[in-house]
BABA-83266 format. One record per residue (C-alpha): x, y, z; residue number from 1. Coordinates in steps of 0.02 Angstrom, whole numbers. Layout:
// residues N
      px      py      pz  num
       X       Y       Z  NUM
...
//
This chain:
// residues 153
      px      py      pz  num
    1105    8043    1359    1
     940    8096    1287    2
     884    7922    1370    3
     950    7994    1547    4
     864    8163    1502    5
     713    8068    1462    6
     732    7955    1633    7
     723    8132    1716    8
     564    8148    1643    9
     474    8023    1694   10
     525    8025    1878   11
     483    8197    1898   12
     325    8209    1831   13
     339    8398    1776   14
     190    8464    1691   15
     279    8583    1579   16
     452    8524    1504   17
     540    8641    1379   18
     688    8597    1248   19
     773    8727    1159   20
     853    8659     996   21
     754    8528     921   22
     859    8515     770   23
     786    8326     696   24
     686    8292     846   25
     765    8133     938   26
     775    8231    1114   27
     587    8290    1055   28
     528    8121    1023   29
     606    8036    1176   30
     526    8195    1285   31
     385    8154    1219   32
     341    7994    1223   33
     423    7999    1414   34
     272    8130    1468   35
     146    8020    1379   36
     189    7867    1470   37
     170    7976    1626   38
      -4    8010    1565   39
      27    8201    1598   40
     129    8360    1549   41
     193    8445    1371   42
     349    8482    1279   43
     372    8653    1211   44
     509    8630    1099   45
     591    8771     998   46
     696    8769     830   47
     772    8922     737   48
     778    8814     570   49
     604    8806     479   50
     634    8657     385   51
     692    8574     545   52
     546    8635     663   53
     410    8577     522   54
     496    8401     530   55
     508    8390     727   56
     320    8420     687   57
     299    8249     570   58
     413    8154     682   59
     302    8219     853   60
     145    8189     785   61
      26    8102     893   62
     127    8159    1071   63
     106    8306    1186   64
     242    8400    1102   65
     208    8568    1037   66
     355    8656     900   67
     366    8818     917   68
     467    8891     742   69
     594    9040     804   70
     747    9078     945   71
     725    9015    1126   72
     793    9191    1171   73
     654    9266    1072   74
     525    9160    1168   75
     425    9184    1317   76
     439    9038    1434   77
     282    8976    1509   78
     300    8990    1711   79
     318    8812    1788   80
     430    8730    1689   81
     495    8569    1794   82
     629    8488    1675   83
     717    8599    1525   84
     840    8527    1399   85
     964    8670    1336   86
    1028    8618    1165   87
     999    8766    1068   88
    1110    8906    1047   89
    1280    8925    1087   90
    1259    9050    1214   91
    1189    8929    1341   92
    1207    9073    1481   93
    1081    9161    1377   94
     953    9018    1367   95
     964    8987    1556   96
     939    9168    1570   97
     776    9170    1494   98
     717    8985    1572   99
     769    9040    1749  100
     620    9146    1821  101
     486    9021    1747  102
     571    8845    1828  103
     501    8793    1976  104
     590    8751    2137  105
     673    8586    2107  106
     662    8591    1926  107
     803    8512    1829  108
     886    8583    1689  109
    1013    8487    1575  110
    1134    8580    1467  111
    1181    8454    1314  112
    1349    8458    1248  113
    1470    8521    1395  114
    1635    8412    1381  115
    1810    8553    1398  116
    1823    8476    1199  117
    1644    8495    1129  118
    1578    8653    1189  119
    1673    8648    1393  120
    1506    8769    1427  121
    1568    8858    1603  122
    1424    8974    1633  123
    1410    8901    1819  124
    1579    8926    1855  125
    1593    9106    1790  126
    1443    9146    1861  127
    1443    9064    2032  128
    1398    9236    2132  129
    1241    9245    2013  130
    1182    9078    2005  131
    1229    9062    2203  132
    1097    8974    2288  133
     980    8977    2136  134
    1065    8826    2031  135
    1163    8680    2088  136
    1260    8598    1967  137
    1314    8406    1933  138
    1420    8379    1794  139
    1455    8193    1696  140
    1565    8157    1581  141
    1496    8088    1453  142
    1568    8093    1270  143
    1502    8248    1229  144
    1453    8293    1416  145
    1325    8339    1479  146
    1280    8468    1643  147
    1101    8449    1765  148
    1065    8601    1866  149
     939    8604    1995  150
     823    8753    2044  151
     853    8757    2246  152
     694    8790    2327  153
//
């Protein structure tokens, strides 16, 4: 799933990528490598745990990655996000809402752990009126589940 998300970064060529929930940095490294191969763009990855954030900084040294220690819900995201990976708090809706005004038309948001047996994010179903005409979802049946949202232009 991380390779699929990194492929979106390679294909979309975003200038700004945001990841919530770095944990050990597996996705952060893959996204940083994708941006480096693109020759442009920056990843802003947010991790609440200071020890994990420090480990991600080490793993991503030399890549176009900025590691922010703190909560994605308290962080002010930059405008112009072309790709976002939501994998931080279990309140996926709040993280998406936090990013929504900063996403470019046509941007893609990946939400990890959306399988019913894992987390089962159903924020789109619950908030269809709120997201109608703004987000278009595609859910893939991977072992842990992943949903991609396209920001409608």
